[in-house]
N, C-alpha and C positions, 0 to 999 in steps of 0.2 A: 606443631599443633599453636594459634593463636592462640593467648590467654585476653581473657577477659579485660586486663587493662590494654592491653592492644585495640582489643576490640575499639573501645569507650576512647585510647585518645585517636582514632582512625574514623571518629564520627568531628572531629574539628579538624583545622587546617593547620599546620605545625607548626613549629616554633620558628624557622626562619620567612614563613609565607604569614604567619602571625604579624609578626612585627613591619614586613615591610607591603602588605594590607592596611595595616592600620596607623603607619605614618601615609600611607596615598590616602587612605579618607581625612586624615589632618589635613594635609596639601590641599585634598579638595575644598574643604572647611577653611580655611585660608585664604582660599580665591575666590572660595564664592565671598565671601566679606569683604577682600577688597575691592569684588567688582558691585557690589551693595556701597561701598563705601564712596566711593567714584561716580555711581550713578545717583545715587544721594547729590554729594556735591552740584553735579551738574545742573540740577533742578533745582539747585539754590539760586543757583549762579543764575541761571536763568527768567528764574519767578524774583529777584532781586539784585536789580542787578545795581542798586548803590553796595551792594554788600564787598566788606573788605576780606577781599579773597584768601590776602596772605593769614589772616587773624584767623579766620574760620575755617579753614584748612586745621592753623594749628592744631584747633580745638575741638578736628573730629572727632576723635579716639576717645571724646570727653562729653560727648555730643550727644544725649539720648535718646532724641529719635535716629540719629546716625545708627550707632549701637542697636536700638533695638530692630529694625528694616534689617543691617548686617545678618542678624544673631539667628532671628527668623526665618530668611533665606540658607543662611548655611547650615541652621538646621535640618531643614528638610532636604538640601542634598545628600548632607553628610547622612543621615538615616535613614534615606534611598539608598547611596552606594555603597553602605556597609551593610543593608540587606542582601544589596544587590552580590554578592562576596559571597555567604552564607550559602544564600539559593546557588549560586555557582556552585559549591563548593558537591552539592548534591546528597548529602550522605543524611543529616537529616533537616528538618525545617526551622526556620527561624524562632519559632517560639519555644523548642526544645535548645535550640541553640544558645539562646540566651537567657534561657530558664523566667520566659513571659509569663511564669503561672499565677492562678489566680490564687489571692488570699484571703485569711478571714481577716472579719473589725480588726476582733478582739487582739488579735496580732499587728495589723496594722498600728491599731490605736497604743501598744503595747510600745512600739521600735520610733510612734514621735513622738509619744513622753520623754522615750531616752534620749529623743536626740533634742526635746525642749531642755531637760535635765543638761544637759554636754554645753548648748548656747550658752546656757544659765553662768556653767561653770567657766565660761571662755568671757564672758563679758566682766566676774568675778579679776579672773587677771589682768584682761584690760582698763577695770577701773583700778585698781590696783597697785598696777604699775603707770596708772595713769598715760594707756597709750591710746590715740585720738580715734576716731574712725577716718579711716581714710577719703582723702578728700579726693579722690576723684569717685568713689562713688556718690558722694555729696554732689559733686562739679553732673555728673549723668543724670542724678534724681531732679536738678534743678532744670536742668540744661528742655528735660525733656517736655516737648508742646504736646504730646498725645501718651498718658501715662497708662494708660490704657495699653497700649502697644509696648511699653517698657516690661511693664507687668505678665505680662503674655510670653516676653521676652527671656527674663528672669525667672519667673515661676513656674511656665510652660516649658517654653522649649530647652534652652541651658539644659536644664536638668534630665531630658530626655534624652538629648545628642550625646553629652558626657557623658551617663549611668548606661549605654546603649554602649556608647567606646569602651569606656574606660573598667567599668563593671561587668560590662557584657563581655564583646566580642574581643578583643583582647584579655578580660583579665580570663574567660572560658581559656582561649587559643594557648595562655602561657601557662593555667594551672593545669592543662592533659600535656604538658613536654615533661620533659626531667626536671625544670623548672623546682614545680609543687605549690601548695597555698602558698606557704609564708614569703618565698621569692618575688613570687608571684606579688600577691600584696604591697609590699615594700615597694616591687616596680610602678607594680602602675599608680599606686599614691603618690610616688613621684615627679611621673612624669605627668600626672594631672594638677603636681601644684607647682611644674616646670609649665604647666600654660598659662598662671595667671601671674605672669613678669608686670603685670600694670599697680600689682600691691606689692608693698613691701616685706623683707623677711619676715617677718612677727608673722603677717598673714599668709602665706606662702608654706612657713614649717605647718600651720592651727592646720591649715587644706591638706599639709600634707595626712597628718592625725588622723582629720575625719575621713580620709580617702582609704585608712587603715582600721578605721572602723565598721564604713560602708563593703570595704572586704568580708568583712566579716559576719557581716548582718546580711551579707548576699550568699554563702553560704549554709549561714548556722537558720535560717528560711528559707532558702531555698528559691526563694522568688527575686528577679531584677526590680517588680514594682515595688517593694518597703523600701530599697534604698532611692530609687526614683522621690519618692514621697517625702525621706527623709532629706532630701536635697531640694526639693523643694521647699519643704518647711521651714530651712535656715536661710535658704531666699529669701521669701517670704518675710520670716522674723527682719533681717537684715534693712529691708525698705523699713519696716516700720519702725524700725528704732531710727534709720535715719529721720522720719518723717514725724518724730515725737521728738528727737533733737532740734528740727530746724523749727517747729510751732513752736 
């Protein structure tokens, strides 16, 4: 006789499949970013014959426009392949698998306020420890010739893809395996922090703890839209802080 827990677990890819497919999604994301970077570099070389190609290539990973384009295209492909794997499983809808459920405005506001409190606490720690804004963030912002594109990539693109993968597909697959919530929250937060190697150890540790918070919020509210909104707010505040520091 099959238990209710077994029936629930069967609605998700198993532990091994979830890990393998998540790695494949990340690989697709990375390859798409690399292709976008290459195409952007080629377009600059062809339109600016006098450009210092070596210097430009060295600065590509901190170029606001290149990062915006790469982020947007890789986000689209990453989300599409994630949706495709969920559809391939044929056990439940994409909405149910990822918990893309509507949320009440009051609930949204409550957790956005919580995110602002966390950001304020992090800023206090940074101020007391005299920790500066990562230079790569400043370079990306200052080098962007199309700020609207950068804002879309960082406030919409990155939060949607990263939350759909880490607090969505990977999280649900691991949580409904033998790992359970606590191990899943730690693992997904560690992997999420680990892909932000462009930052220093201080920022990576903060990202890990924010990941734990977002995992808790996901389970507490039952909707992935809350972590997405909190992630978007965090990125928006970071951009505003850079602008204020530079003005």
